[in-house]
C-alpha positions as CSV (number, residue, x, y, z in Angstrom):
1,M,-38.0,16.4,1.6
2,K,-35.8,16.0,-1.4
3,K,-33.7,18.9,-0.4
4,L,-33.2,17.5,3.1
5,Y,-32.2,14.1,1.6
6,T,-29.6,15.8,-0.6
7,I,-28.2,17.8,2.3
8,L,-28.0,14.6,4.3
9,L,-26.1,12.8,1.5
10,I,-23.7,15.7,1.2
11,V,-23.0,15.7,4.9
12,L,-22.6,11.9,5.0
13,F,-20.3,11.9,2.0
14,G,-18.3,14.8,3.5
15,V,-17.9,12.9,6.8
16,Q,-16.8,9.7,5.0
17,F,-14.3,11.7,2.8
18,A,-13.0,13.5,5.9
19,V,-12.5,10.2,7.7
20,A,-10.6,8.7,4.8
21,Q,-8.1,11.6,4.4
22,V,-5.2,12.6,6.7
23,S,-4.1,16.1,7.5
24,E,-1.1,17.9,5.9
25,E,0.6,17.7,9.3
26,Q,0.2,13.9,9.2
27,R,1.5,13.7,5.6
28,A,4.6,15.6,6.7
29,K,5.1,13.1,9.6
30,D,4.5,10.2,7.2
31,V,7.8,10.9,5.4
32,E,10.0,11.9,8.4
33,S,11.2,8.3,9.0
34,I,11.3,4.9,7.3
35,D,8.9,3.5,10.0
36,N,6.4,6.3,9.5
37,L,6.6,5.9,5.7
38,M,6.0,2.2,5.8
39,E,3.1,2.6,8.2
40,A,1.6,5.2,5.9
41,L,2.2,3.1,2.8
42,Y,0.3,0.1,4.1
43,A,-2.4,2.4,5.7
44,S,-3.0,4.3,2.4
45,I,-4.0,1.2,0.5
46,S,-5.9,-0.5,3.3
47,G,-9.6,-0.2,4.2
48,E,-12.9,-2.1,4.6
49,K,-15.2,-3.0,1.8
50,G,-16.9,0.1,0.4
51,E,-14.3,2.4,2.0
52,P,-12.4,4.9,-0.2
53,R,-8.6,4.8,-0.1
54,D,-6.5,7.8,0.7
55,W,-4.8,8.0,-2.6
56,D,-3.5,11.6,-1.9
57,R,-1.7,10.2,1.1
58,F,-0.3,7.4,-1.2
59,R,0.8,10.0,-3.8
60,N,2.6,11.9,-1.1
61,L,4.8,8.9,-0.4
62,V,6.1,8.2,-3.9
63,I,8.2,10.1,-6.3
64,P,6.1,11.0,-9.4
65,E,8.3,8.6,-11.5
66,A,7.9,5.7,-9.1
67,R,7.3,2.2,-10.4
68,L,5.1,-0.5,-8.9
69,I,5.9,-3.9,-10.2
70,P,3.9,-7.0,-9.3
71,T,5.2,-10.4,-10.4
72,G,3.4,-13.7,-10.8
73,R,3.0,-16.8,-13.0
74,N,0.9,-16.8,-16.2
75,Q,-1.3,-19.7,-17.3
76,Q,1.6,-21.3,-19.0
77,G,3.6,-21.3,-15.7
78,K,6.0,-18.6,-17.0
79,N,7.2,-15.9,-14.5
80,V,5.8,-12.5,-15.6
81,Y,5.7,-9.0,-14.3
82,Q,3.8,-5.7,-14.9
83,I,5.2,-2.2,-14.6
84,M,2.8,0.5,-13.4
85,T,3.1,4.2,-12.5
86,P,1.5,5.3,-9.2
87,E,-1.5,6.5,-11.2
88,E,-1.8,3.3,-13.1
89,F,-1.6,1.3,-9.8
90,I,-4.4,3.5,-8.3
91,E,-6.6,3.0,-11.5
92,N,-5.9,-0.8,-11.5
93,T,-6.4,-1.5,-7.8
94,D,-9.0,1.0,-6.5
95,P,-12.1,-0.7,-7.7
96,Y,-11.0,-4.1,-6.4
97,F,-9.9,-2.7,-3.0
98,V,-13.2,-0.8,-2.5
99,E,-15.4,-3.7,-3.8
100,N,-13.7,-6.5,-1.8
101,G,-12.1,-4.8,1.2
102,F,-8.3,-5.0,1.4
103,Y,-5.9,-4.7,4.4
104,E,-2.2,-5.1,3.9
105,Y,0.1,-5.0,6.8
106,E,3.8,-5.7,7.5
107,I,4.8,-9.0,9.2
108,H,8.6,-8.6,9.0
109,R,11.2,-6.2,7.6
110,E,14.8,-6.3,6.6
111,E,16.7,-3.0,5.8
112,H,19.9,-2.3,3.9
113,H,21.3,1.2,4.0
114,Y,23.8,2.9,1.9
115,G,23.8,6.7,2.3
116,R,20.6,8.1,1.0
117,V,19.6,4.8,-0.6
118,V,17.7,2.2,1.4
119,H,16.4,-1.2,0.3
120,L,13.7,-3.0,2.3
121,F,12.3,-6.5,2.1
122,S,8.9,-6.1,3.7
123,T,7.0,-9.3,4.2
124,Y,3.3,-8.6,4.1
125,G,0.0,-10.2,4.9
126,S,-3.3,-9.3,3.1
127,K,-6.8,-9.6,4.6
128,R,-10.2,-8.6,3.3
129,S,-11.1,-7.0,6.6
130,E,-8.9,-5.8,9.5
131,S,-10.9,-8.1,11.7
132,D,-10.1,-11.3,9.7
133,A,-8.1,-13.8,11.8
134,E,-5.8,-14.9,9.1
135,P,-4.4,-13.4,5.8
136,F,-5.7,-14.7,2.5
137,N,-2.3,-13.9,1.0
138,K,1.3,-13.2,1.9
139,G,4.3,-12.1,0.0
140,I,7.3,-9.8,0.0
141,N,7.6,-6.2,-1.2
142,S,11.0,-5.2,-2.3
143,I,11.0,-1.5,-1.7
144,Q,13.6,1.1,-2.7
145,L,13.6,4.4,-0.8
146,F,15.4,7.6,-1.3
147,E,16.2,10.3,1.3
148,D,16.6,13.7,-0.2
149,G,17.8,15.6,2.9
150,D,14.3,16.7,3.9
151,R,12.2,13.5,3.7
152,W,11.9,9.9,2.5
153,W,10.4,8.8,-0.8
154,V,9.3,5.5,-2.3
155,V,11.1,4.9,-5.6
156,T,10.1,1.4,-6.5
157,I,7.8,-1.3,-5.0
158,Y,8.5,-4.7,-6.6
159,W,6.6,-7.7,-5.2
160,A,5.8,-11.4,-5.3
161,H,3.0,-13.3,-3.6
162,E,3.7,-16.4,-1.7
163,S,2.7,-19.7,-3.5
164,E,3.6,-23.3,-3.5
165,F,6.2,-22.5,-6.1
166,N,7.4,-19.5,-4.2
167,P,7.2,-20.0,-0.4
168,I,8.4,-17.2,1.9
169,P,11.9,-18.2,3.3
170,E,12.0,-18.6,7.1
171,K,14.4,-15.7,7.5
172,Y,11.7,-13.3,6.1
173,S,8.7,-15.0,7.8
174,G,8.9,-12.9,11.0
175,K,9.1,-16.0,13.2
């Protein structure tokens, strides 16, 4: 009986792992265009409570030296930031995302292109579950992309959450 239970757990874990991961073919498609990259970026960090994130898909989108920089206000009301590598971002967010559920999706985007350099303002909404009617949070991701001739890469994601002190301007609201 114990052996059967162990086999069942291995099969269930394997199925869960397989569902959470995308194929190499999909990873190649993820970086073919800005639209694909953005869809993959939001998808890689999103999932229901208890669901593992596809961090290998996320790693495929960013240069190894990428920086993720959240901003906010500290208890004294001073504007602050934190700088993370992709691995530090994964380490800092994974337990929270899995424990609470987290879906982030794009509401609106503005793009500025200059050769191989692209700057995006991507307005986002955050939900605990994909089925939630309304986001619990909104904000703007300032994302810098690089096109190397073969594919797109995320270089930096620098973001701020919406608050009473920092409302999202109408032009970025998607309305």
